[in-house]
N, C-alpha and C positions, 0 to 999 in steps of 0.2 A: 638615568638618575647615579650608574656606580662611576659612570665619568667625571660628572659633577662634583661629584665627593671626595673624587680621587685629585682633580683640580684643587677643590679648596682645600684638602690637606694638604699639596704640596706649597700651596702658597701661603699657609702659614705655618709650612714646616722651613720654609726661609728663615736665618737668621733677622730680624730687626735691626735696622741701621742705627748704629749707635745716637744717642742725643745729643746735639750741637752743645760743643763746649761752652762752659760758664764763660761770660763776657770777661775782660782784661779790664781794671778799674778805670781805662782811658776811654771806654765805649760809652760813655756818657749816656749817649743819644739809646743804645742797645737794651743798657741796663733800664732806664729810667722810661722808655718806651712797655716794657714788660711790667715794669712797676705800678703803672700809671693806666693800664688794662680799660680798669671800671673807675666811675669816680671816687668809692671805699676803698677801694686797694690804691689809690693813688693818695686820699689824705690818708691812711693810712700807712702809707710809705713815708709821707712828708713828714706827718705829727703823729703817728702810731695811735689815733683816736678818731671818730667821725662825728662825733656830737656834734651839733651844729652852733649850739650855744656857748661849748667851750672855742668853737672858732671863732668867733665875736671877740669873745673875752680875751684871747690871745693875739687877734691881729690889733685890738684896740691897745694893748698892749704894749704892742709894737708901734703901732702910732704916736703914746707917748712917748717911746724912746726916742723917737724922730724929734720929737718937738722938744725937747730939753738938750739936744744933740745937733743938730742938724737943721733945725728951724724947717717949719712946714707955711707955703704962703699960697693963697688962695689962685696968682696968675703961675705958679710953679707946672713946668712939663717934669713928671717923675719918672722913673725907668726903675723897676725891680726887675732884678737878675736874680732867674731863679725863683720864679712866681709861684709854681705849684696849680694850686686850684684858684688861687686868687683869696685867700683867704687875708690879706693883707690890702689888697687893691679895692675888696671891698668896704672898706673902713675909711680909706685914703679919699677913692676919687671923685666921692660927694663934697669934698672939701677943696679939690684941686683943678686945675684948668684942664689937665691929661695926665693920664695914668695908660703907662704902657708895663705891661706884664710880657718878660721875655722867659721861653724855658725851651729848655734841650728836646722836651717830649711834645710831638705833636697830639697826643693824647692828653695831655696837661694843656695844652691850647684850645684842643677843644674844651676840657671842662671850665676853663676860666671863659670862654665865651660863651659857654648854656650857662653858668652860675649870673656871670653880671651883665646879659645882657640887658637888663632894665637902665644899665646907665651907657648915656650915650658916647660918654665921654674917653671909655673904656678901649684899650686896643693889646691884641695878644699876637705874640709875635713868635714865631718859631726861630731857635738858633742852632747854632752846629756844634755846642758846647767847648767850643775854644775861643770866640770872638765874639761882636755885638754887631757883624757886617751889616742885617736890615737896617742898623739906626745911621742916621747921617751925624756928620760932625760938626758938632758945636750947635745941638738941638734941642739938649735937654739941660735944666736948671737943676734936680737933683736925681745921684744915680745910689739905690742903695742893694746889699746882699744880704741877707740874713738867715742862718741855718743851711746853708749851702757849702760853703767852705770847707766842714766838715768833709763832703762827701769827693774833692776836689785833691788831685796831684797840686803840689805846689806853683809847679809851674802856670797851671792854669788859673788857678787863683791869683799871681801876677799877671799874667795875662788879660783877665778880668779888670782888673784896674787900672792897666794900661789902655783898657778901651773905653773904661768910663772917664778916665781924664781925654780921651778923644771925642766924646760924642756932649762933654759937659759944656756948658758955653763959660766964659771967664767970670769967675765968681761962683760957679758952680758947685754943688757940694755934693760929697762920696761919706758913702760908713760902712764898714764891713764888718763881720764879726765870726767868732770861731770859738769853740770852748777852750780855755786857758788852760793850756799845759802846765800851768807855773802856780796856781793856786791848789787847794785839797779836794776842792769837788770836782775839777777836773782834771787830776792826777785820778782819781778816785775812779771816773769813767773813763779814764787811760786804761788803769789796771784792768777794769771789768772786760773791756773789749779785747785784751790778752787774753783773755781766755779762749779765744777762737784758735784752733790748728793753722799754721801756716795754710796749707792746703784745704782747709774749710771757711777762709776767712772772705766774706760775701764783698764784690765788688765796690758794694755801697758804703760799707764801714765807716764808721766814721773817725777821721784824724783830727787830732788836735794842734794848736797853734799858741804860739808864746807871743807874748804885746811886741816885740820887738821885732819879730817877723814879718807884724802885719805892717808894722811903723813904717819898716826899711822897704815893705812894696810902696807905699805911697811914697815915701822919700822918693825913692828911685824913677818912678814914673811921673814925680816934677809936682805932686802936691804941696801946699803950706796950709800954717794952723793948723798943723796935725795935733789933734786929742786923743787920747784913752779915758776910757769908762771901762769898770767891772762892771757886769748885772749878772748878778748868780753866779753859775759857771763860766759865763761867757767872757771875753774880752772885746768892747766894742771900740775900732778905731776910725775916727774921720775926719776930714780934713776937706781945704776948698782948692778949687783950681784957680791960680791966680790969672 
């Protein structure tokens, strides 16, 4: 017995290994896998709430935005970049040919599959955080990415817009958004996050954009008919693949 107790004391007398370092901002998969460990934690990370009524209401709001900008058609194949738990897909899938939810987190993809299991035209795809490799060229009619660019570095924002161009058919539409640093609401958002000390800044902390930044990305990627729209504190930019 004394030997057993002595061994236990020795075991716990050893210094514990240091915790793993926090992820860098570009480690999107590691960051979002941890945040999406459960459905509720995933919902909180994406939106800050778990109420299903609010989820449907906000999903319908995004649907209206798409209708009023790029349009929605019954025969569309639609791809969402950063689909989370499928908040928007739940209201779009019943009204299109196929809805594809792409996300960097395998946990998020699992939540989508479980939550939207009753919709036969839904596909959930895990991506690497830098491109849309699982999606074939010229196979999609509409790509949108909403409330996601804030979590990405500028290079990945542009990568996804270039990838949207690749996967869209000619005449396909794209829509992206981010918090607008040039209006008062967006600047207040920016200043609120300024309160994080640099060493304590979470890897997923939100970053703003300017309208010029997003328009430039679409232009450089080859899109035409580029337009923009202010939506509360967000700037929304959309265009068409020639």
